[in-house]
C-alpha positions as CSV (number, residue, x, y, z in Angstrom):
1,X,14.9,-5.1,8.9
2,X,11.8,-4.6,6.9
3,X,8.4,-5.1,8.3
4,X,5.5,-6.4,6.4
5,X,2.0,-7.0,7.6
6,X,-1.5,-7.5,6.5
7,X,-2.0,-4.0,5.1
8,X,-3.2,-5.2,1.7
9,X,-6.2,-6.8,3.6
10,X,-7.3,-3.3,4.7
11,X,-6.3,-0.9,2.0
12,X,-7.6,-1.0,-1.6
13,X,-6.2,1.0,-4.5
14,X,-9.3,3.4,-4.2
15,X,-9.0,3.9,-0.3
16,X,-5.4,4.4,0.1
17,X,-1.9,3.8,-0.8
18,X,0.4,0.5,-0.5
19,X,4.0,1.1,-0.3
20,X,6.4,-1.9,-0.9
21,X,8.8,-2.1,1.7
22,X,11.9,-2.5,-0.7
23,X,14.1,-0.3,1.6
24,X,13.8,2.3,4.1
25,X,15.0,5.1,1.5
26,X,12.3,3.9,-1.0
27,X,9.6,4.0,1.7
28,X,10.6,7.6,2.8
29,X,10.6,8.8,-0.7
30,X,7.1,7.0,-1.5
31,X,5.6,8.5,1.6
32,X,6.9,12.0,0.7
33,X,5.7,11.7,-2.9
34,X,2.1,10.6,-1.7
35,X,1.9,13.3,1.1
36,X,2.8,16.0,-1.7
37,X,0.3,14.4,-3.9
38,X,-2.3,14.4,-1.3
39,X,-1.4,18.0,-0.1
40,X,-1.8,19.5,-3.7
41,X,-5.0,17.6,-4.7
42,X,-8.0,18.1,-2.2
43,X,-10.3,16.2,-4.6
44,X,-8.1,13.1,-4.4
45,X,-8.1,13.5,-0.5
46,X,-11.9,13.5,-0.4
47,X,-12.1,10.7,-2.7
48,X,-9.7,8.5,-0.8
49,X,-11.4,9.4,2.5
50,X,-14.9,8.5,1.1
51,X,-13.6,5.2,-0.2
52,X,-11.8,4.3,3.1
53,X,-14.9,5.1,5.0
54,X,-16.9,2.8,2.7
55,X,-14.4,0.1,3.1
56,X,-14.5,0.3,6.8
57,X,-18.2,0.2,7.0
58,X,-18.4,-2.7,4.7
59,X,-15.7,-4.9,5.9
60,X,-14.4,-4.0,9.4
61,X,-17.2,-3.0,11.8
62,X,-17.8,-5.6,14.6
63,X,-21.3,-6.3,13.6
64,X,-20.0,-7.3,10.1
65,X,-17.3,-9.3,11.5
66,X,-19.5,-11.1,13.9
67,X,-21.9,-11.9,11.1
68,X,-19.2,-13.2,9.0
69,X,-17.8,-15.4,11.8
70,X,-21.3,-16.7,12.5
71,X,-21.8,-17.6,8.8
72,X,-18.4,-19.5,8.8
73,X,-19.4,-21.6,11.7
74,X,-22.9,-22.2,10.2
75,X,-21.4,-23.3,7.0
76,X,-18.9,-25.8,8.8
77,X,-21.8,-27.2,10.9
78,X,-24.0,-27.7,7.9
79,X,-21.1,-29.3,5.7
80,X,-20.4,-31.6,8.8
81,X,-24.1,-32.7,9.0
82,X,-24.3,-33.1,5.0
């Protein structure tokens, strides 16, 4: 059984790696390749870490989520009264 979820909503090409869940063997091979790549390239590790932190800060902190939800409700109310 393959599991798929919303990973693409959280990870961008700049902030991490997405592995297509083709098969268990494919996923294991892909994870191993990526781990080797990251182990041998400190600059890449750093770059991905920086981009991941930017992404979290811009999209996934609670204050950002709350502001987005309030904006959705505000737009819904305004469109209903228009």
